[in-house]
N, C-alpha and C positions, 0 to 999 in steps of 0.2 A: 531481542537476542540477547538477553543477558542468558548467565550462566545459574541454571535451577538444578542439573543435574551434572554431577562431577564425575569426569571420565580419566581413569588413571591411563597410565602409559601401556601396560601389560592390558588392557582391553579395548585400546584405540588397535593395538597391536594384534590381536583375536580378529576384532570387526574386519582389519585388511585386510588379513588372508585370504578372504573369500572374492576378494578382488586380485585383479591381474593390474597392479599400482604400484608393484617394487617396495622396498621397504621404508618405514616409517622413519623419517628424516628429524620433524619437530612437527609441534601443535601446540594452540595458544586458543584461550577464548576470548570472545566477541563480546562487549561489552553494551552496545547498539543496542539500541532495541527494548522490549518490553517482553516478547510471547514466547518464544522458542529458547532453549542453548545452543548456542553457536559454537565453531572453532575452526579456526585457520587451518589446515591442517597441512603438510608438506611431504611427499614421498621423496625417491628416487626417480620417479616419472613426470610430478608438474604440482601442483598447488589446487587444492579443493577447498570447500567448506562443505564440514559437517552439522548436519542440523537432527538434533533429538527433542522429536515433538511433545511439548509439555500435555497441550489442552485437544489437538487434534487426535482423534485414536484413527489404526490403521486401516480399518475399512474405506475414512473418508480422504486419505492420501493422494489416492492414485488421480484423481481428479486434477489436483494440483501438481504431479508432477508427469501427467501425462500431458498437461497444459504447457508446461515449461519445455518439455521437448518439441512438443508441436510448436510452439512459437520460436525457436530455437533451428528448428527446420523450414521454418517461412519468412529466416532472414530477421527475424526480430531477434535485437541483440538484448538476449535474457539466458542464466546460466542453464545448459544441458545437465540434466542428473544423469549418475554415471551408472551402467548396467553391471551387476555384479557377474563372476564367472558363468550365472545361469540365464543373464539377460534382467537380472530383474533390477529395479532401482529401491524397493523397501526392503529395509533390514530392522533389524530389532538390536538396541545396545544398551547395555546397563537399565534391562526392563523397558526401556522405552521405546516408539516406533523409530527408527533415524536413516538419514540417507545423505549420499553423499551427491555435491554437484559440483561443475566447474568452478572454478573462482576465477574472475574476470578481472581484465586490468582496469584500472582507473582507482578516483576516488570523488567520493561523494565531494557538492559542493554546499556552502553555508551561504553566499552571496550569489547567487544565479546571475549570468549574464543574459540579456535581450537571447542572444543565438541559441545560449542551454536553453534557453525556455520554448523556443522555435524548436527546437531537436525533438523536446519531451511531447509536445504537440504534434509533430508528426508522426513520431514511433509508436504515441496514443492512438492514434485514428487508424495507423496502417495496422495494429493489432486488434484494435474494435473489429475493422472489416475480415481481416484474415481469419478471425475466430466466427465467422460466419459458419464456415467448414469444420470447425470442433465439435463433436459430437454428443459429450457430455452437459451434463448442465449438474448447477449448484445451487441452492438458494441460498442468500445474503442470509450472513450470523448476526450479523449486526446494522441491519435494516430496521425499517419503523415499529415490529414487535419490541425489538431489543432495546429502541430508545424506550419504550413505556416502561418497560421491566426495569432495565437501571435506574432510571430517574424515581422508580421507587426506592431501591435501593438506595441511591445517595440522598435523597430529599431531605431527610431527617440532620445529613451532615454540614449541610449550607447555609450559607446568612438569608434571612428574610428575602431581601434582595435578590439572591440569586436564586433561592426559591421562585419567588413570584416570575421571574426571567423565565425559569424552567417551564414552568405550567402554562405559559402565555408562547413558550414559541411550539410545544407538544400540542396544544390546542390549534396553531395554527396549520404543522405539519400533516393534522389529521385533514384539514379541509382541502388540503393542496388537490389540483386534478391532475393528475398522471396518466391521463387517458389518453391512445396514441402517441405514445413518446419512443421512440426507439431502443430497444431492448436488444441484449446482449452480454456477452463476459465480459467483465472489467474487471481491473487490477484492483481498484477500492482502496487502496492505502499508497500511491505514488508519489510522497513524500521525497523530499530533495534527498535523507538518506537514503533512498530506497533507489539510487540512479546512481551510474559511474560516469565518469567523463575521466578524459585524458584531453587537457586544454580544454576547447570548444567540441571534441569530439563526442557524443555520447556511444560508451561502451556497453553498456549495458542497464537494466533493468530488471532487479531485483525482487527478492520478499514478494510470491506471491500468494501466499497463504490465507489473504483474505480474499481471493478472488474470487468471484460468484455472475452469476446470471442476474443483471439489475438492469437501470437506466444508463445508458451509455452516456448522458448530458449530466449524472451525477460522478461520475469518473470525472469527468473535465473538470466537475464543483470543487470535489477532494484537492484534487493538483496545483487548479487556481489557489484555493485557499492558503496552501504554505509554498508554490515556488513565486506567486505573484502579490507578495505582501511586503508593504514600503516600511515595515517596520513598528509601525503606530496603529497596523491592524487595517488602516484604508489596502486597496488595491493598488499597488503599483501598476499604472496603466501601460508603460512602454512594455513591461514582461509580457503581462496580458495580453496586450496586442498579437504580441509575435509567438507568445503559446497558443491560442487561439488562433491567428492567422496562419503556423507551421499544419495545428489540427484540421484546417479547413481545406488546404491542400490536396490531402485525401479522401478526407469523407466532409459532406457539406452536412451541416445542421440544418433540421427542420425549423417552418417558424415557428412549432408547438414548443419545440427546445428553448427555442431564445424568448417565448414568452414565460415558460418557466426558469430559466433560468433565475432570478433571485430568490426564488424559493428552494433551488437544488443548493446553491451557496450555504445556505442558513442552513438546510439540512447535515449537507456535510459538514458545518460548524457542529454543528450539536454531537453528532455521533460522535468525534472526536475529543470536544467537551467532554461528553458524557465518559467515554473511555480511560479519559485520564483521570477524572474523580474516581473512578472504580479501583484505578491502579494505585492510588494515591490515597483512599481512604481502606481499600481491602487488598493490599499488597499480597502477594506471593513469597516466600523466603526463598533466596537466591544468592551464591556465593559471590555473584558481579550482578549486581541488579541496577536499573534505570528504569527512573520514573520521570516521569516530561510533565511542566506545569501546565495543570489544565487550565488556568485565568489566561493562557494563551487565546483559546479559543473561543471563551467567554466573550473575549474581548475582538476576538472576529465576527462571533455571531451581532452582537451588538451593532457592531458598524456595518451589518448588511441590513439592516431593519431600517425601514422608510426612504430608502435609497433607489427605488425599484429602475427606474426610466434610466439614472446613472449606469445600473450592473446589466440593463439591456443592453446601451448603448457602446460597450466594451464589443461588440460583435461588429455594428459601424465601423470601429475603427480596426479592429482585425481584418476585414475583409481587402485593405488595401495596406497590412502591413509587410 
């Protein structure tokens, strides 16, 4: 959510002329995140988030915008895209595909509570179940094939020890048996900064622009690695029990998913280690940029290696949480 494309007041006023949203009152760039340009926009009728898509092309965006509308209309707390006067969600602004969505109440949390973790698990499961009825499909753009190509890009930038770790993990992941794993639509990036709370109440899940069709258990692994981190890369068992227990209220995981759980946690850590390495070593220019520390997920990855029984035991605790 960095600002790569600067929007002027006059440009935004012309853009808003296509909507029934009243007059522009104020707008400000959002610095969190790294993929798109985002602004908070306030008009005389309400508060919105404007996104200019820096990587995704116009023909890719209907999947995400229709998914967000679908989820909001199925009582999953997400931001509904705002249609223009012609009923269209997608426009162009300053040469980039652009869209407005509702701005939800609440703020992200730095230190999630067990109750907040349970809420995330519940809503993720509800999303996974509801999306069985969503008819569009998108392959993951940062899945295993991307891991391999990105590893080749960043490898020369790494220390010898990190190179060895990366090669070993890629070899391990290539051998993981993913047959018979439940497959569906996942958020794929549900970190703490992509969820909003008012107190203990979850008010919104945001930033669906990595959503894709992939293994459901991988979505949980991405989220647990971020929400249930004790600070030293080990798993916070209390938060994990509540998040996984909340998930089980609405969707029961299969024995195959539990069996592959340690590998999914490692794969999720690998994905974000690689993406942060790429952002650090090959940054894009922007007025406001926010590059995150890749070593956080290198350390998460190393903490998930060789402790398979402990990681699978998280599910036994979750049942009674």
